[in-house]
PADO-988567 format. One line per field, with one value per residue (C-alpha): x, y, z. Coordinates in Angstrom, 2 decimals. Each point is the difference from the previous one (the first is absolute). Example, Ala and Ser with C-alpha at 12.3 -4.5 7.8 and 13.67 -1.06 7.14 Angstrom:
east = (12.30/1.37)
north = (-4.50/3.44)
up = (7.80/-0.66)
! end
This chain:
east = (5.22/1.73/3.43/2.96/0.64/3.35/2.43/-0.70/-3.65/0.38/2.56/2.34/3.16/3.37/2.31/3.45/2.43/2.31/3.76/1.25/3.62/-0.41/1.72/-2.43/-2.15/-3.76/-1.81/-1.07/-3.55/-0.55/-2.25/2.35/-0.99/2.15/1.99/-2.10/0.10/-0.72/-2.82/2.39/2.23/-2.70/-0.94/-3.63/-0.91/-3.03/-2.77/-3.60/-1.36/-3.79/-2.21/-2.99/-1.69/2.40/2.09/3.33/2.48/-2.24/-0.22/-2.24/-1.85/0.17/-0.89/1.26/-1.56/-2.43/0.31/-2.16/-2.80/-0.06/0.42/2.50/3.38/0.51/-2.75/-1.77/-3.21/-1.39/-1.67/-3.27/-1.66/-3.73/-2.44/-0.71/3.54/3.37/0.20/2.74/1.89/0.52/2.74/1.03/-0.47/3.12/2.00/0.11/3.76/0.18/-1.57/-0.80/0.60/-2.68/2.61/2.30/-1.23/3.12/2.02/2.62/3.52/1.63/2.77/3.00/3.28/3.28/1.41/2.03/3.75/2.39/2.32/3.51/2.00/0.57/-0.47/-0.34/2.94/-0.63/2.07/0.91/1.16/-1.15/-3.59/-0.53/-3.08/-0.55/-0.75/-3.14/-3.01/-3.47/-2.55/-2.99/0.27/-2.55/-1.13/-0.30/-3.36/-1.40/-2.20/-3.55/-2.98/-1.95/2.23/-0.73/1.76/-1.50/1.64/-1.72/2.48/2.28/2.75/1.41/0.78/3.59/-0.79/-0.98/-2.12/-2.30/0.05/-1.24/-2.95/-2.51/-3.09/1.20/2.47/1.70/-0.56/-0.92/-2.69/1.31/-2.08/1.90/-2.46/-0.99/0.24/2.43/-0.78/2.01/1.02/3.27/3.20/0.33/3.29/0.39/3.12/1.18/0.29/3.25/-0.22/2.20/2.14/-0.23/-3.66/-1.85/-1.25/-0.46/2.02/-2.06/0.09/1.28/3.16/3.41/1.96/3.75/-0.01/3.40/-0.75/-3.81/-0.16/-3.03/-0.58/-3.09/-2.25/-1.10/3.28/2.55/2.01/1.60/-1.10/1.00/-2.28/1.65/1.24/-3.51/0.39/3.36/-0.69/1.83/-2.57/-2.96/-2.36/0.86/-1.11/-3.45/-0.77/-0.18/-3.58/0.92/2.30/-2.60/-3.36/-1.10/-2.31/1.30/-1.57/2.50/-1.53/1.36/-1.84/2.21/-1.36/2.55/-2.41/0.53/-3.05/-2.04/-1.51/-1.62/-3.28/-1.12/-3.34/-1.33/0.47/-0.81/-1.25/-0.13/-3.44/-2.73/-2.28/-3.36/-1.11/-3.71/-2.34/-3.09/-1.96/-1.43/-3.59/-1.63/0.57/3.71/0.40/-1.54/2.44/2.89/-0.98/-0.05/3.48/1.35/-1.36/1.57/3.26/0.28/-0.77/2.80/2.73/2.45/-0.20/3.22/-1.11/-0.51/-2.64/-1.38/-3.37/-0.63/-3.15/-0.05/-2.68/-0.01/1.87/2.53/-1.11/2.78/-1.47/1.11/0.48/0.15/-3.77/-1.41/-3.70/-0.67/1.59/1.88/2.04/1.98/-0.95/2.27/-1.06/0.54/0.26/3.73/3.04/0.02/2.02/2.98/-1.93/-3.07/2.14/1.97/-3.21/-1.22/3.19/0.78/-3.60/-1.63/-1.35/1.32/-0.01/2.14/-0.78/0.84/-2.84/0.15/-0.97/-2.40/-1.75/-3.40/0.47/0.81/-3.18/-2.03/1.55/-0.87/-3.54/-0.51/0.62/-3.03/-0.83/0.32/-3.09/-0.29/-1.65/3.19/1.35/2.91/2.49/-0.97/0.59/2.91/2.83/3.30/2.12/3.25/-0.44/-0.99/3.22/2.05/-1.62/0.59/3.70/0.27/-1.61/2.35/3.03/-1.40/1.98/3.28/-0.13/0.41/2.79/3.50/1.71/-0.30/-0.91/-2.68/-1.77/-0.94/-2.38/1.43/-0.81/-2.07/-3.00/-3.04/-2.87/-2.95/-2.50/-3.51/-1.34/-3.44/0.48/2.47/2.01/-2.00/0.74/3.13/3.62/0.58/-3.65/-1.64/-3.34/-3.16/-0.64/2.30/-1.68/1.58/1.82/3.24/-0.14/3.21/2.15/-1.57/0.49/3.67/0.47/-1.78/2.20/3.16/-1.31/-1.02/3.36/1.83/-2.21/0.86/3.72/-0.35/-1.67/2.83/2.60/-1.72/-0.11/-3.75/-1.80/-3.35/-2.36/-3.25/-2.87/-2.82/-3.49/-3.48/-1.49/1.30/3.11/2.89/2.21/2.79/2.63/-0.17/0.19/2.54/3.07/-0.66/0.02/2.84/2.43/-0.41/0.57/-3.64/-2.69/-3.37/-2.68/-3.52/-2.91/-3.61/-1.20/1.18/-0.87/1.98/2.92/0.43/0.05/2.61/2.22/-0.36/1.37/2.75/1.10/0.52/1.86/2.40/3.72/1.38/3.57/1.51/3.13/0.35/2.93/0.45/3.40/0.41/3.39/0.63/2.95/1.65/-1.74/-3.50/-1.76/-3.20/-2.12/-3.28/-1.48/-3.73/-1.06/-0.83/3.04/2.13/3.61/2.00/1.80/3.79/0.51/-1.74/2.73/2.81/3.52/1.85/2.58/-2.13/-3.53/-2.02/-3.03/-3.47/-1.53/-3.73/-1.66/-3.04/-3.17/-0.85/1.22/-2.89/-0.60/-2.60/2.48/2.58/2.35/0.10/3.49/0.67/3.54/2.20/3.47/2.55/2.06/0.48/0.60/3.20/-0.26/-1.82/-2.35/-1.24/-0.77/-2.77/-0.11/-2.98/0.46/-2.99/0.45/-2.82/-0.97/-2.62/-2.56/2.61/2.32/2.48/1.82/-0.37/2.15/-1.30/2.52/-1.04/2.67/-0.87/2.22/-1.40/1.88/0.53/-0.69/0.59/-2.98/-3.23/-2.08/1.67/-0.80/-3.64/-0.34/1.17/-2.51/-2.41/-3.24/-1.87/2.83/0.62/-3.72/-0.17/3.04/-1.51/-3.34/1.53/2.00/-3.17/-2.32/2.51/-0.79/-3.77/-0.97/-3.35/-2.52/1.83/3.25/-1.78/-1.11/3.57/1.40/-2.28/1.68/3.45/-0.96/-0.85/3.31/1.88/-1.49/0.90/3.55/0.67/-1.24/2.20/3.17/-0.29/-2.61/0.33/-1.40/-2.87/0.90/-1.52/-1.35/0.97/-1.40/2.19/-0.63/0.06/2.79/-1.37/2.26/-1.99/-3.50/-1.18/1.33/-2.16/-3.13/0.86/0.38/-3.41/-1.53/1.76/-1.35/-3.65/-0.06/-0.81/3.41/-0.15/-3.32/-3.51/-1.19/0.48/-2.30/0.98/3.39/0.22/-0.18/2.56/2.32/-0.17/0.65/2.93/1.68/-0.56/1.45/3.12/1.03/-1.53/1.78/0.74/-2.84/-2.63/1.49/-0.27/-3.61/-0.89/1.49/-1.52/-2.77/0.35/-2.81/-0.88/-2.85/-1.79/-0.13/-2.03/1.47/1.09/3.07/0.97/1.62/1.94/-0.93/0.95/-2.03/-2.19/-3.77/-0.04/0.13/-3.60/-1.61/-3.52/0.54/3.04/1.06/3.03/2.18/1.77/2.70/0.78/2.05/-2.29/-3.15/-0.85/-3.04/-1.99/-2.10/-2.65/-1.24/-3.75/-0.26/1.96/-2.02/-3.23/1.15/-0.33/2.11/2.90/-0.14/0.29/2.91/1.84/-0.56/1.27/3.11/0.65/-0.41/2.32/2.58/-0.32/0.60/2.93/1.90/-0.46/0.61/3.22/-0.84/-0.20/-2.20/-2.43/-2.00/-3.75/-1.44/-3.07/-2.20/-2.68/-1.82/0.26/-2.23/-0.28/0.80/3.05/1.47/1.21/2.78/1.22/-0.37/1.84/3.17/0.25/1.54/-2.87/1.51/-3.42/0.56/2.99/-0.29/-0.37/3.62/1.28/-2.36/1.18/3.66/-0.30/-2.71/0.59/-2.77/-2.48/1.01/-1.61/-3.45/-2.53/-1.29/-3.25/1.89/2.16/-3.09/-1.74/3.13/0.27/-3.60/0.27/2.32/-1.29/1.74/1.91/2.77/2.97/2.65/1.36/3.70/0.69/-2.06/1.91/3.39/-0.96/-1.31/3.57/1.32/1.58/-0.61/-0.92/2.33)
north = (-42.33/0.84/1.50/-2.03/0.84/1.04/-2.79/0.31/-0.71/-3.20/0.37/-2.89/2.07/-0.98/2.36/0.14/2.34/2.05/-0.36/3.25/-0.77/0.13/2.83/-0.01/3.13/-0.18/2.48/3.21/0.03/3.76/1.41/2.03/0.80/-2.02/1.79/1.28/-2.45/0.73/-2.12/-1.70/-1.08/-1.86/-3.58/1.06/3.06/1.52/-2.53/1.06/-0.01/-0.07/0.69/0.88/3.40/1.32/2.64/-1.29/-1.91/-2.26/-4.27/-2.94/-5.26/-5.53/-1.01/-3.54/-0.56/-2.31/-1.83/0.82/-2.21/1.55/-3.37/0.11/-1.54/-3.45/-2.03/0.14/-0.94/3.04/-0.57/1.88/0.94/-0.09/-2.65/-1.81/-1.27/0.98/0.43/-2.19/0.92/-2.61/0.15/2.19/2.70/2.04/-1.33/2.38/0.45/1.36/3.40/-0.30/-3.37/-2.69/-2.68/-1.60/-0.76/1.14/3.17/-0.38/1.27/2.44/-1.68/2.14/-0.24/0.12/3.31/2.05/-0.49/2.62/1.93/-1.43/2.67/2.19/-1.89/2.19/0.39/-1.09/0.99/-3.55/-0.78/-3.60/0.17/-0.43/0.41/-3.68/-0.50/2.08/-2.28/0.58/-0.90/-0.59/-2.67/-1.60/-2.36/2.63/1.22/2.17/3.06/-1.24/1.27/0.35/2.87/3.71/0.46/-1.50/0.30/-0.12/-2.72/-2.39/0.60/3.05/0.15/0.90/1.73/3.60/0.29/-2.87/0.61/3.56/-0.75/2.40/-2.07/-2.76/1.81/-1.10/1.09/-0.88/0.45/0.77/0.02/1.92/-0.79/-3.49/-2.85/-2.78/-3.67/-1.48/3.14/1.73/-0.46/2.63/1.69/2.52/1.90/2.37/-1.61/-0.30/2.32/0.68/3.10/0.86/-0.39/-0.67/-3.49/-2.51/-3.20/-3.00/-3.71/0.57/1.86/-1.61/-0.13/-0.06/-2.52/1.02/3.71/0.01/2.46/-0.25/1.05/2.12/-1.61/3.41/1.88/-2.87/1.93/-1.71/0.94/-0.85/-1.81/0.96/-3.57/-1.52/-1.86/-1.60/-3.74/-3.28/-1.12/1.16/-2.17/1.93/3.23/-1.43/0.42/3.76/0.86/2.62/-2.53/-2.75/1.69/2.33/1.98/1.59/2.36/2.13/1.43/2.85/0.57/2.74/3.49/2.67/2.93/1.89/0.80/-2.66/-2.96/-2.64/-1.19/-3.54/-0.96/-1.18/3.46/2.44/-1.11/2.37/1.64/-0.30/2.99/-0.52/3.03/-0.57/1.74/1.24/0.93/-3.49/-1.04/-2.40/-3.24/0.67/1.14/-3.21/-2.11/2.23/-0.25/-3.81/0.01/2.43/-2.04/-3.17/1.90/1.07/-3.54/-1.36/2.24/-1.33/1.56/1.98/1.60/3.77/1.73/3.47/0.92/3.12/0.94/2.51/1.93/3.81/-0.31/-2.41/-1.82/-1.58/-2.51/-0.01/-3.43/1.45/0.50/-3.44/0.74/1.56/0.67/3.29/1.84/3.19/1.81/1.95/1.96/-1.82/2.90/0.54/-1.78/-0.09/2.81/-0.69/1.48/-2.19/-3.15/0.96/0.52/-3.40/-1.94/1.60/-0.07/-2.54/-2.22/-3.50/-0.41/-3.13/-2.86/-3.74/-2.39/-1.65/3.36/1.39/-2.71/0.76/3.73/-0.71/-2.07/2.85/2.47/-2.17/-0.60/3.75/0.73/1.40/0.15/3.24/2.07/2.54/-0.54/0.48/-2.33/-2.19/1.63/3.51/-0.56/1.82/-2.33/1.31/-3.17/1.97/1.91/-3.20/-1.77/3.02/-0.21/-3.76/0.53/2.58/-2.36/-2.84/2.27/1.22/2.16/-1.57/2.30/2.92/-1.55/1.20/-1.68/-3.14/-3.52/-0.64/-3.33/-0.98/-2.73/-2.87/-0.22/2.16/1.81/-0.35/2.27/-1.84/2.28/-1.42/2.15/0.01/2.99/2.58/2.55/3.17/2.31/1.57/-0.56/-2.57/0.19/0.23/1.62/-2.07/0.21/-0.76/2.93/2.51/2.55/-0.32/-3.78/-1.00/2.49/-0.88/-3.71/0.57/2.00/-2.73/-2.73/1.82/0.74/-3.63/-1.26/2.35/-1.17/-3.61/0.82/1.72/-3.14/-2.12/2.21/-0.75/-3.78/0.08/-1.89/1.27/-2.64/1.19/-2.51/1.32/-1.48/0.80/1.26/3.59/0.63/0.96/1.74/-2.60/2.23/2.44/-2.59/-2.35/2.25/0.18/-3.78/-0.59/2.62/-1.32/-3.63/-0.98/-1.30/1.14/-2.69/0.23/-2.03/-0.40/0.73/0.15/-3.66/-3.23/0.69/3.51/-1.37/-2.63/2.60/2.31/-2.75/-1.03/3.59/0.50/-3.31/0.36/-0.22/3.32/0.43/3.31/1.89/-2.50/0.24/-2.49/-0.42/-2.09/-1.05/-2.06/-1.37/2.48/-1.60/0.82/3.36/0.89/2.11/0.46/-0.56/-0.15/-0.01/1.91/2.22/2.85/0.38/0.44/3.27/-0.10/0.57/-3.30/-1.99/-1.42/0.98/-2.52/0.66/-1.06/-0.51/-0.30/-1.56/1.10/1.39/0.31/1.78/-2.09/1.73/-2.95/-3.58/-2.47/-3.58/1.03/1.88/-0.75/1.78/-0.93/0.41/0.11/-0.88/-0.15/-1.26/2.69/-2.23/-3.64/-1.92/-2.04/-1.40/-3.21/1.74/3.38/1.17/2.09/1.26/1.66/1.66/1.54/1.85/1.06/0.43/-2.33/0.57/-0.73/2.72/-2.67/0.79/-2.88/-0.49/-2.80/-1.06/-2.24/-1.21/-1.77/-1.68/-0.82/-2.00/1.43/-1.96/0.30/-2.18/1.87/-3.14/-0.57/3.61/-0.31/-3.20/1.94/2.85/0.26/0.79/1.46/2.29/1.15/0.72/2.05/2.07/0.65/0.89/2.49/1.71/0.18/1.24/2.68/1.71/-0.62/3.14/0.66/-1.65/1.06/-1.45/-3.25/-0.42/0.61/-2.52/-2.75/0.60/-0.32/-3.43/-1.09/1.35/-1.73/-3.38/0.50/1.07/-2.94/-2.38/1.71/0.07/-3.31/-2.05/-2.19/0.47/-2.37/-2.19/1.23/3.10/3.53/-0.46/-0.32/-2.58/1.51/-1.70/-3.07/0.76/3.20/-1.40/1.03/3.53/0.59/-1.06/2.21/3.00/-0.78/0.07/3.32/1.48/-0.83/0.04/2.86/1.66/0.66/-1.43/1.42/-1.90/3.04/2.81/2.97/1.70/0.50/-3.75/-0.65/2.62/-1.68/-3.44/1.36/1.62/-3.08/-2.26/2.11/-0.50/-3.42/-3.16/-2.72/-2.29/2.76/1.38/-3.40/-0.44/3.51/-0.85/-3.47/-1.62/-3.40/-2.47/-2.75/-2.47/-1.54/-3.79/-2.43/-0.51/3.61/-0.19/2.55/-0.47/2.83/0.55/2.53/3.22/-0.86/0.26/-3.77/-0.29/1.30/-3.44/0.00/-2.74/1.63/2.98/2.10/2.44/2.69/1.99/3.23/1.78/2.80/-2.05/-3.65/-1.43/-3.12/-1.34/-2.67/-1.97/-0.18/-3.77/0.24/3.02/-1.95/-2.58/1.96/-2.33/-0.39/3.67/1.10/-2.35/1.09/3.69/-0.38/-1.85/2.63/2.89/-1.67/-0.52/3.61/1.28/-2.37/0.93/3.74/-0.13/2.04/2.20/3.77/1.54/-2.79/-0.87/0.07/-3.52/-0.20/-3.07/-0.46/-2.63/-0.86/2.23/2.82/3.57/0.06/-3.05/2.26/1.27/-3.60/-0.88/3.11/-1.04/-3.44/-0.71/-0.84/-3.32/-1.38/1.78/-2.23/-3.32/-3.13/-1.17/3.40/-0.12/-3.44/0.90/3.05/-1.24/-3.76/-0.28/0.01/-3.57/-1.19/1.26/-2.18/0.91/1.24/2.20/1.39/0.88/1.61/2.06/1.08/1.22/1.93/2.67/3.32/1.32/3.28/1.67/-0.44/-2.17/-3.12/-0.25/-1.97/2.41/2.96/-1.59/-0.83/3.53/1.15/-2.37/-2.14/-3.74/-0.67/-2.33)
up = (13.81/3.24/0.02/1.22/3.66/1.34/0.92/3.69/-0.74/-1.97/-2.77/-0.61/-0.21/-1.35/1.88/-1.55/1.79/-2.17/0.39/1.55/-0.81/-3.75/-1.77/-2.92/0.19/-0.37/-2.29/1.64/1.30/0.03/-2.70/-2.13/-3.57/-2.43/-2.67/-2.89/-2.91/-3.61/-1.41/-2.35/2.86/1.86/-0.59/0.52/-2.04/1.69/-0.66/-0.39/3.54/-0.05/2.96/-2.06/0.18/2.66/-1.76/1.19/-2.15/-2.05/1.94/0.97/3.52/1.37/3.37/0.30/3.37/-1.70/-3.29/-2.96/1.15/3.42/1.75/2.81/-0.70/1.36/-1.60/-3.32/1.85/1.83/3.35/0.01/3.21/-0.80/-1.32/-2.25/0.36/-1.34/-3.77/-1.41/-3.15/-2.64/-2.59/-1.75/2.66/0.74/2.93/2.93/-0.02/-3.54/-0.59/-3.69/-1.68/-0.13/-0.47/1.01/3.49/1.82/-0.26/-2.71/0.75/-2.33/-1.91/0.83/-1.80/1.89/1.15/-2.39/0.14/1.30/-2.29/0.26/-1.77/3.05/3.28/3.07/2.36/3.56/3.02/0.98/-3.52/0.25/-1.18/-3.70/-2.12/-0.61/3.69/-0.43/0.46/-1.53/2.67/-2.28/-2.67/-2.31/2.72/2.71/1.26/-2.80/0.13/0.47/-1.99/3.23/1.11/-0.26/-3.39/-3.16/-3.43/-3.37/-1.05/1.86/-2.55/-1.75/-3.73/-0.79/-3.31/0.66/-3.17/0.96/3.75/-0.48/-2.30/1.60/-0.76/2.35/2.22/3.20/3.57/3.55/2.65/3.47/3.20/2.68/2.79/-1.07/2.48/-0.83/0.44/1.57/1.89/-0.88/1.97/2.75/0.90/2.80/-1.08/-2.70/-3.45/-1.92/-3.00/-2.99/0.59/-3.68/-1.03/3.26/-0.90/2.82/0.52/-1.12/-0.75/-3.56/1.08/-0.37/3.27/0.60/2.83/1.39/0.40/0.07/-2.89/-2.28/-3.58/-0.77/-2.63/-1.31/-0.53/0.46/2.64/3.00/3.54/3.54/2.46/3.32/0.17/0.10/-3.28/0.90/-0.02/-0.67/-2.61/-2.05/2.07/3.17/-1.64/-0.65/3.70/-0.65/-1.07/-2.61/-1.71/-0.11/-0.69/-2.84/2.33/3.20/2.54/1.91/3.18/2.09/3.28/1.44/-0.44/-0.78/0.25/3.29/2.07/-1.79/1.85/-2.21/1.45/-0.70/-1.48/3.38/1.57/-2.78/-3.40/-2.96/0.02/-2.62/-0.50/-1.73/-2.03/-0.71/-2.45/1.88/-3.15/-0.60/-0.63/2.45/-1.95/-0.53/3.61/1.36/-2.00/1.07/3.68/-0.22/-1.60/2.62/2.93/-1.46/-0.58/3.63/1.19/-2.21/1.46/2.62/3.49/-0.49/-3.28/0.25/-2.08/-0.55/-1.53/-2.10/-1.95/-2.81/-1.91/0.09/3.31/1.51/3.16/2.10/2.45/3.62/1.64/3.52/-0.05/0.81/0.43/-3.40/-3.39/0.33/-2.61/-0.43/-3.20/-2.38/-3.10/-3.30/-2.42/0.60/1.40/3.80/1.60/2.24/2.96/-0.53/-0.29/3.10/1.96/-1.19/0.69/3.36/1.18/2.29/-2.78/-0.85/-3.77/-0.36/2.34/0.25/-0.64/3.42/1.54/-2.57/-1.99/1.53/-0.62/-3.65/-0.36/1.52/-2.45/-3.01/1.29/0.37/-3.69/-1.84/-3.74/-1.96/0.77/-2.83/-3.37/-2.04/-2.71/1.13/-2.37/1.17/3.72/1.62/1.03/1.43/-0.28/-0.42/3.26/1.83/-1.09/1.14/3.44/0.14/-0.77/2.77/2.52/-0.96/0.46/3.31/2.44/-1.21/-3.00/2.41/2.06/-0.74/2.96/2.03/-0.92/-2.58/0.02/-3.51/-0.97/-1.98/-3.68/-2.29/1.38/-2.20/-0.99/-1.57/-1.73/-0.52/-2.84/-1.59/-2.30/-1.36/1.98/-0.77/2.94/1.42/-1.14/-2.75/-1.08/-3.43/-0.92/0.31/-3.74/-2.93/-1.81/2.37/-2.25/1.99/0.54/-1.91/1.91/3.36/-0.66/-0.86/3.22/2.01/-1.53/1.04/3.50/0.54/-1.21/2.37/2.88/-0.89/-0.02/3.37/1.39/-1.40/1.68/3.31/-0.66/-0.52/-2.77/-1.30/-1.39/-1.62/-0.09/-2.18/-0.25/-1.21/-3.24/0.09/-2.16/2.30/-2.61/0.04/-1.70/2.95/2.79/-1.60/0.53/3.75/0.40/-2.48/1.36/3.54/-1.00/0.40/-2.33/-1.29/-0.34/-1.48/1.38/-1.07/3.53/3.61/0.56/0.24/-2.38/1.41/3.55/-0.86/-1.67/2.98/2.25/-2.41/-0.58/3.74/0.45/-2.92/0.74/1.22/-1.22/-0.94/-1.14/-2.83/-2.42/-2.85/-1.68/-3.15/-1.37/-3.14/-1.92/-2.37/-2.99/1.30/-0.22/1.92/-2.35/1.90/3.44/0.74/3.64/3.19/0.41/-1.28/-1.01/3.19/0.62/-0.19/3.72/0.83/-1.76/2.08/-0.93/-2.16/-2.68/-2.96/1.29/-3.20/1.71/-1.03/3.22/0.59/2.92/0.92/1.13/2.25/0.39/-0.19/-1.03/-2.57/-2.21/-2.66/-2.39/-3.69/-1.47/-3.74/-1.04/-3.09/-0.77/-0.85/-2.31/-0.89/3.23/0.16/3.53/0.94/2.43/1.17/3.52/1.56/3.57/1.67/3.39/1.78/3.29/2.29/3.66/1.45/2.77/2.65/-1.39/-1.10/-3.24/-2.47/-3.10/-2.25/-2.62/-2.90/-2.44/-3.25/-2.58/-3.44/-2.64/-3.49/-3.19/-3.75/-0.96/-0.68/0.58/3.39/0.89/-1.08/2.04/3.06/-0.43/2.95/-1.83/2.97/1.12/-3.59/-0.45/3.22/-1.03/-3.44/1.58/2.43/-2.74/-2.10/2.78/0.94/-3.31/0.11/1.92/-1.70/-2.31/-3.16/1.34/0.86/-3.62/-1.17/2.51/-1.33/-3.35/1.59/1.36/-3.55/-1.33/2.80/-0.93/-3.67/0.79/2.34/-2.69/-2.59/2.15/1.88/-1.89/-3.06/-3.50/-0.79/-3.05/-3.29/1.74/0.93/3.51/3.06/2.72/3.51/1.99/1.78/2.99/0.58/-0.50/3.48/-0.54/-3.06/1.87/3.00/-2.34/-1.53/3.50/0.65/-3.25/0.70/3.83/2.40/-0.34/-3.76/-1.18/0.07/3.10/2.26/-1.06/2.17/-0.34/3.78/0.52/-2.74/1.55/3.42/-1.52/-2.00/3.00/2.12/-2.70/-0.58/3.65/0.66/1.13/-2.52/1.02/-0.10/-3.24/-1.67/1.07/-1.22/-3.42/-0.39/2.09/1.62/-0.59/2.52/-0.59/2.97/0.05/2.06/3.45/0.39/-2.24/-2.64/-3.39/-1.63/-3.64/-2.68/0.29/-3.01/-0.28/-0.57/3.81/0.17/0.25/1.41/2.57/1.62/2.09/-0.97/1.97/-2.04/1.81/-1.87/2.67/1.13/-0.63/0.68/-1.77/0.90/-2.88/0.55/-3.01/-0.59/0.58/3.23/1.19/-0.51/2.59/3.24/2.15/-2.42/-0.88/3.64/0.66/-3.16/0.74/3.57/-1.22/-2.68/2.40/2.52/-2.73/-1.17/3.53/0.47/-3.16/0.65/3.75/-0.15/-2.98/0.27/-1.18/0.76/-3.13/-0.46/0.15/-2.24/-0.55/-2.66/-2.05/-3.66/-2.11/2.53/-1.01/2.28/-1.72/-2.81/2.31/0.22/-3.69/-1.23/1.84/-1.62/-3.40/-2.42/-1.09/-1.03/-3.34/-0.83/-1.88/2.20/-0.47/1.22/2.98/1.07/-0.45/2.22/2.38/0.48/2.60/-2.89/-0.83/3.24/-1.13/-1.77/-3.47/1.54/2.48/-2.80/-2.07/2.99/0.74/-3.64/-0.17/3.30/-1.40/-1.30/-3.10/0.26/-1.94/2.35/-1.68/1.64/0.75/-3.19/-2.12/1.45/-0.72/-3.58/-0.56/0.74/-2.70/2.73/0.42/3.67/1.92)
! end
């Protein structure tokens, strides 16, 4: 999850000098507000931009660093590091290179149609008078390298319907998932120079552009205007142009190392890393504190020597620990009942104390500080203890800024990347600014909560302005008042995660939070062909202000200011067609710009071409079930803000299924029932999982937990989003191999072990017969645990990994996430779960009698209750 270093530190750079003699002007780079445009004049009327619960323009996140199964790209057989030997997947497990599909075994190219032809009625006039339009050469043809599914942009269909009426059926819809910070495999082409951009709309030159070989002019695929290339695209043949990365690859990273900010010296990671400040709750009982101390000691041991950390404790006061005191734990104390004064912060920052220190100099001091922590000593209920989290975060921000905040002249050395504040909270913020009363029965609670929400959001925005992300890791049994803490994390670009305790999962997340990619000043621009309209965006950002747009004549790009740029995020884009499409293909271009830890400015440009079709069946065949399901789920969860909304959203899933069957299915002979389209069979099952799973179902009991899951899902990467919608079921086989099976309760066979990956939780289920054999049981459990750790190695937040035996009380958490297919007739079971055919009659009877009857419908029963015949 490391960031790409600057070219001098290992980049393979394609340096292409610009031609200074060209007379073609480049677009201006200064940030001048473009002319005001009426909504009707823009290709993108303001879409709904959702960054949930932050009162800015309403918008809402896939990390494609790892595929859906979590196995590293390169081999479908993961190498596992611990005994009893590496688990080996057997067919039909998803290949590592493809994020979602279980088959085929290799990534399938998108079938692109040829580029659209140029208008011939009014050819442009060129100064040399000899170049004519027919000499314009399209670089990308049907047999050129297509846009791969393993890239950072995934579409709900590989083709686009030409008919507006059918393309815009809301129950199915069309859209894309885009991961701005996702890693690309193989890595993108790198160019260290300014990109060529369309003077009219701002789009980037790409492999689908048509080139006039004689003059080097290129035609923009978005607005069809001709642009100069400063002579770089002059070539004797099309093949010569393929040596230029942007004309041969759909994904390009432009890197600019030069820093144009006077008085600013970028400092590399080896000299000054961005600091991490731990803000720790000191109001914990002894058991929780012991677990927290273990996690903190392991956290410090995991940090690299150059990492800088600060340690702050909060209760009624804020204690800022001093690393210059080596013999004992020493702290400066500030009151917690109000925001720190300018004088107190100045005295702290300009004093003799060292509050941020690299690990190579202060690891032992940090261990002493953690060992010195003591449990809460008063006999007061957890929820009634005074905690001044808001004040503590303010102090942490001031320490991170340091004396540089006071400097008006001279050179300021800034750390590379985002600084990070990680709050370890065991209860609500009940003291000082941003706090709420201890009791919900307080007569002024609603008003005080509203005031606290606003204050916390403003504090988060202040952190974001200073390139600081606030992550809040909560644990324990005391409710932490999620609605009050969530705005602080969200507005800063961080996350809020709930844990059962301060143990293993908390410790892993503490380490992963600190090591996440630190990229900042992110701006995402999305451009589409004239026929396409972006109607809604769901993800971790806000609509960009006008002055962040570059100046082009007709820049109709949708611009999004990103709160942070990380691999664990994605944006879900909903799209419609404005009218019937007449061209053979449509184009999409995503451009994300950000600064990395080395202060290099990166511009990643991703260009996609999708063919258009008249045939509905051809369109349905091209639908990517998993991507479509994630887009539907994010649109649905966006509206599910409370329990009442959740109940309503379950109903919308039912209506969606019925409408898809009505619009795209076929009428069953001699019946009024509609058959659900067979091309979308996986989609219907994914929506059933969504309806009954933790996001919309009744598995999660507490609204705080549901709220955290919802906010995590709305911003999550594609692989985590898919796993949160539908679990992945892997059955352990003899020899340490694993077979992927449908997530049905028919997998609960007493002589086997099963791993169920549900995104934020991974369950290991041991059958009763297997558990009775101590040797086999231990080997199977070790293999399952190793697999669980392997497939979630890069996931953030790290999931809980829970193991239990058949018949135990905990097993209900596992059973409730599987489709109860045992209620279906045998022929249905075999059709949907072919592994049953390998069982003997005795095994089938034993499996049948092991199930306990309950009222939840099976998938087939649910479909039939909607008057729809299952596919």
